[in-house]
C-alpha positions as CSV (number, residue, x, y, z in Angstrom):
1,X,-37.1,42.2,72.1
2,X,-34.8,39.4,71.2
3,X,-36.9,36.3,71.8
4,X,-35.4,32.8,72.1
5,X,-37.5,29.7,71.7
6,X,-36.3,26.2,72.6
7,X,-38.0,23.0,72.0
8,X,-36.9,19.5,72.7
9,X,-38.3,16.2,71.3
10,X,-37.0,12.7,71.7
11,X,-37.8,9.8,69.3
12,X,-36.4,6.3,70.2
13,X,-33.2,7.6,71.7
14,X,-32.9,10.5,69.1
15,X,-32.9,13.9,70.5
16,X,-33.5,16.9,68.2
17,X,-32.8,20.4,69.5
18,X,-33.6,23.4,67.4
19,X,-33.1,27.0,68.3
20,X,-34.4,30.0,66.3
21,X,-33.4,33.6,66.8
22,X,-35.5,36.6,66.0
23,X,-33.1,37.7,63.2
24,X,-34.8,36.9,59.9
25,X,-31.5,36.5,58.0
26,X,-30.7,32.9,59.0
27,X,-32.3,29.9,60.6
28,X,-30.0,27.4,62.2
29,X,-30.9,23.8,63.2
30,X,-28.9,21.5,65.4
31,X,-29.3,17.7,65.6
32,X,-28.0,15.7,68.5
33,X,-27.8,12.0,69.1
34,X,-27.1,10.9,72.7
35,X,-25.9,14.4,73.5
36,X,-23.4,14.7,70.6
37,X,-24.0,17.0,67.6
38,X,-24.6,15.1,64.3
39,X,-25.2,17.7,61.5
40,X,-25.6,21.4,61.0
41,X,-27.8,23.0,58.2
42,X,-28.1,26.6,57.4
43,X,-31.4,27.7,55.8
44,X,-31.5,31.0,54.0
45,X,-34.3,33.5,54.5
46,X,-36.9,34.1,51.8
47,X,-35.4,37.5,50.8
48,X,-32.0,35.8,50.1
49,X,-33.6,33.1,48.0
50,X,-35.6,35.6,45.9
51,X,-32.4,37.6,45.3
52,X,-30.5,34.5,44.0
53,X,-33.4,33.5,41.8
54,X,-33.5,37.0,40.3
55,X,-29.7,36.8,39.5
56,X,-30.1,33.3,38.0
57,X,-32.9,34.5,35.7
58,X,-30.8,37.4,34.5
59,X,-27.9,35.1,33.7
60,X,-30.3,32.8,31.7
61,X,-31.5,35.7,29.6
62,X,-28.0,36.9,28.9
63,X,-26.8,33.5,27.7
64,X,-28.8,33.4,24.4
65,X,-27.5,36.9,23.5
66,X,-23.9,35.7,23.9
67,X,-24.6,32.6,21.8
68,X,-26.1,34.7,19.0
69,X,-23.1,37.0,19.1
70,X,-20.7,34.1,18.8
71,X,-22.7,32.6,15.9
72,X,-22.7,35.9,14.0
73,X,-18.9,36.1,14.5
74,X,-18.4,32.6,13.3
75,X,-20.6,33.3,10.2
76,X,-18.5,36.3,9.3
77,X,-15.4,34.1,9.5
78,X,-17.0,31.5,7.3
79,X,-17.8,34.1,4.7
80,X,-14.1,34.8,4.1
81,X,-12.7,32.9,1.1
82,X,-11.2,29.6,2.1
83,X,-8.0,28.3,0.4
84,X,-8.8,26.1,-2.6
85,X,-8.3,22.4,-1.9
86,X,-6.1,20.4,-4.3
87,X,-8.0,18.1,-6.6
88,X,-7.3,14.4,-6.6
89,X,-8.1,13.7,-10.3
90,X,-10.9,11.7,-11.9
91,X,-12.2,8.3,-10.9
92,X,-9.6,6.1,-9.2
93,X,-6.7,8.2,-10.6
94,X,-5.0,10.0,-7.7
95,X,-2.5,11.8,-9.8
96,X,-2.6,15.2,-11.4
97,X,-6.2,14.8,-12.6
98,X,-8.0,15.9,-15.7
99,X,-7.0,18.8,-17.9
100,X,-3.5,19.4,-16.6
101,X,-1.5,21.6,-19.0
102,X,2.3,21.7,-18.6
103,X,2.7,24.6,-21.0
104,X,3.3,22.6,-24.2
105,X,-0.4,22.7,-25.2
106,X,-1.1,19.1,-24.2
107,X,-3.7,18.1,-21.7
108,X,-3.2,15.1,-19.4
109,X,-5.8,12.9,-17.9
110,X,-5.1,10.1,-15.3
111,X,-7.3,7.1,-16.3
112,X,-6.2,4.6,-13.6
113,X,-3.8,4.2,-10.7
114,X,-3.4,0.7,-9.5
115,X,-1.3,-0.8,-6.7
116,X,0.8,-3.7,-8.0
117,X,3.0,-6.2,-6.1
118,X,6.0,-8.0,-7.5
119,X,7.0,-11.2,-5.6
120,X,10.7,-11.8,-5.4
121,X,13.0,-14.1,-3.4
122,X,13.5,-11.5,-0.7
123,X,9.8,-10.7,-0.4
124,X,7.1,-8.6,-2.1
125,X,7.8,-5.2,-3.6
126,X,4.8,-2.9,-3.8
127,X,4.6,-0.2,-6.4
128,X,2.0,1.9,-8.2
129,X,1.0,1.7,-11.9
130,X,-0.4,4.8,-13.6
131,X,-2.2,5.0,-16.9
132,X,-2.3,8.5,-18.4
133,X,-3.8,9.9,-21.7
134,X,-2.3,12.9,-23.3
135,X,-3.8,14.9,-26.2
136,X,-4.0,18.4,-27.7
137,X,-7.7,18.3,-28.8
138,X,-6.6,18.9,-32.4
139,X,-5.9,15.4,-33.7
140,X,-3.0,14.2,-31.5
141,X,-3.4,11.7,-28.7
142,X,-1.3,9.1,-26.9
143,X,-1.6,6.6,-24.0
144,X,1.2,5.9,-21.5
145,X,1.7,3.5,-18.6
146,X,4.5,3.4,-16.0
147,X,5.2,2.1,-12.5
148,X,7.0,3.7,-9.6
149,X,7.2,3.5,-5.8
150,X,5.1,6.7,-5.4
151,X,1.9,7.7,-7.2
152,X,3.2,11.2,-8.3
153,X,6.3,9.7,-9.8
154,X,4.3,7.0,-11.6
155,X,2.0,9.6,-13.1
156,X,4.9,11.8,-14.3
157,X,6.6,8.9,-16.0
158,X,3.4,7.7,-17.6
159,X,2.7,11.2,-19.0
160,X,6.2,11.2,-20.5
161,X,5.6,7.8,-22.0
162,X,2.3,9.0,-23.5
163,X,4.1,11.9,-25.1
164,X,6.5,9.6,-26.8
165,X,3.7,7.4,-28.2
166,X,1.5,10.2,-29.6
167,X,-0.1,9.7,-33.0
168,X,-2.0,11.9,-35.4
169,X,-5.7,10.9,-35.9
170,X,-8.0,12.0,-38.7
171,X,-10.8,14.5,-37.9
172,X,-13.6,14.4,-40.5
173,X,-16.3,17.0,-41.0
174,X,-18.2,17.7,-37.8
175,X,-15.3,16.5,-35.7
176,X,-16.2,12.9,-36.1
177,X,-14.8,9.7,-37.6
178,X,-14.3,9.4,-41.3
179,X,-15.7,5.9,-41.3
180,X,-16.6,3.0,-39.1
181,X,-14.1,0.6,-37.5
182,X,-14.0,-2.3,-35.1
183,X,-10.6,-3.0,-33.7
184,X,-9.3,-5.8,-31.4
185,X,-6.7,-4.9,-28.9
186,X,-4.6,-6.7,-26.4
187,X,-6.0,-8.7,-23.5
188,X,-9.4,-9.4,-25.2
189,X,-10.3,-5.7,-25.6
190,X,-12.6,-5.1,-28.6
191,X,-13.8,-1.5,-29.3
192,X,-16.4,-0.4,-31.9
193,X,-16.1,3.2,-33.2
194,X,-18.9,4.8,-35.2
195,X,-19.2,8.3,-36.6
196,X,-22.2,10.6,-35.6
197,X,-23.8,13.7,-36.9
198,X,-23.4,17.3,-35.5
199,X,-24.9,17.8,-32.1
200,X,-24.7,14.1,-31.0
201,X,-21.7,14.5,-28.6
202,X,-19.3,11.9,-27.4
203,X,-21.3,8.8,-26.5
204,X,-18.7,6.6,-24.8
205,X,-17.7,5.5,-21.4
206,X,-14.6,4.7,-19.4
207,X,-11.1,5.3,-20.9
208,X,-12.6,5.4,-24.5
209,X,-14.3,8.6,-23.7
210,X,-11.2,10.1,-22.3
211,X,-9.1,9.2,-25.4
212,X,-11.8,10.6,-27.8
213,X,-12.2,13.9,-25.9
214,X,-8.5,14.6,-25.7
215,X,-8.1,13.7,-29.4
216,X,-10.6,16.4,-30.3
217,X,-13.7,14.4,-31.3
218,X,-17.0,16.1,-30.6
219,X,-19.6,13.7,-32.2
220,X,-19.0,10.0,-32.2
221,X,-20.1,6.6,-30.8
222,X,-17.8,4.1,-29.0
223,X,-18.6,0.8,-27.4
224,X,-16.5,-1.6,-25.4
225,X,-17.3,-5.1,-26.5
226,X,-14.6,-7.1,-24.8
227,X,-12.4,-6.6,-21.7
228,X,-13.1,-3.9,-19.2
229,X,-9.5,-3.1,-18.6
230,X,-9.0,0.7,-18.9
231,X,-5.4,0.4,-20.3
232,X,-6.3,-2.2,-22.9
233,X,-9.4,-0.3,-24.1
234,X,-7.5,3.0,-24.3
235,X,-4.8,1.4,-26.4
236,X,-7.4,-0.3,-28.6
237,X,-9.1,3.1,-29.3
238,X,-5.7,4.6,-30.2
239,X,-5.0,1.7,-32.5
240,X,-8.4,2.0,-34.1
241,X,-8.0,5.8,-34.6
242,X,-4.6,5.1,-36.2
243,X,-6.2,2.8,-38.8
244,X,-8.7,5.4,-40.0
245,X,-8.1,7.2,-43.3
246,X,-9.8,10.2,-44.9
247,X,-10.8,10.4,-48.5
248,X,-7.9,12.7,-49.3
249,X,-5.4,10.3,-47.7
250,X,-6.7,7.3,-49.7
251,X,-6.7,9.3,-52.9
252,X,-3.1,10.5,-52.3
253,X,-2.0,6.9,-51.6
254,X,-3.5,5.8,-54.9
255,X,-2.1,8.8,-56.8
256,X,-5.6,9.9,-57.7
257,X,-7.9,12.9,-57.0
258,X,-10.9,12.7,-54.8
259,X,-13.2,13.0,-57.8
260,X,-11.5,10.1,-59.5
261,X,-11.7,8.1,-56.3
262,X,-15.5,8.6,-56.2
263,X,-15.9,8.0,-59.9
264,X,-14.0,4.7,-59.8
């Protein structure tokens, strides 16, 4: 039997009229104010609510499985070898970096790249100055410096300048210095060079270490006593290495043998 229940209640001029049918699917409520309808709300039955909660719970359980599948796929993609990034050199040098070989057996190392500005009548001209050390690791080394509008061009020009200024340096027994030397370079640069025994390694810092390693020295000491300019210190080291002489060279210059040299 389809039953219909009607109830009416008034609160300070507000009249609420609700009607409920026997069907358990929906429950409708009507609100009237002064005989005019104000709002309408539809309330779902308990069975409909339970069904929606069940569907929501199933969706929540399926979400972690999808996330784990996507993570595994991304992990497989990350395992694939990525393209190798291009190096930017050593220290502040942003050129071709350390150990670049152009096929002539010489290695290049960018010691410093600085931005310089030249003030002219028409304004300021900005350029880059690169300092490059070139050596073969067998007794030849050179230092070059050049400026250009771009960093790569400055490094290329500095490397070409270093190849023109290469000198031969003496390598004593144990790939060390034949004797001690303290040399004074330009701009207040003072460098002390001392030989060392086998197994010591190259104990030096800054541009001095770069010059000694590219020259082929394995056991030596070097200390910067004056200016901290990489260019001045590198040139001072090359100047000091050029002043060194082996026993055979000294004996040849004096027209003597090594035995006569030591006996004198």
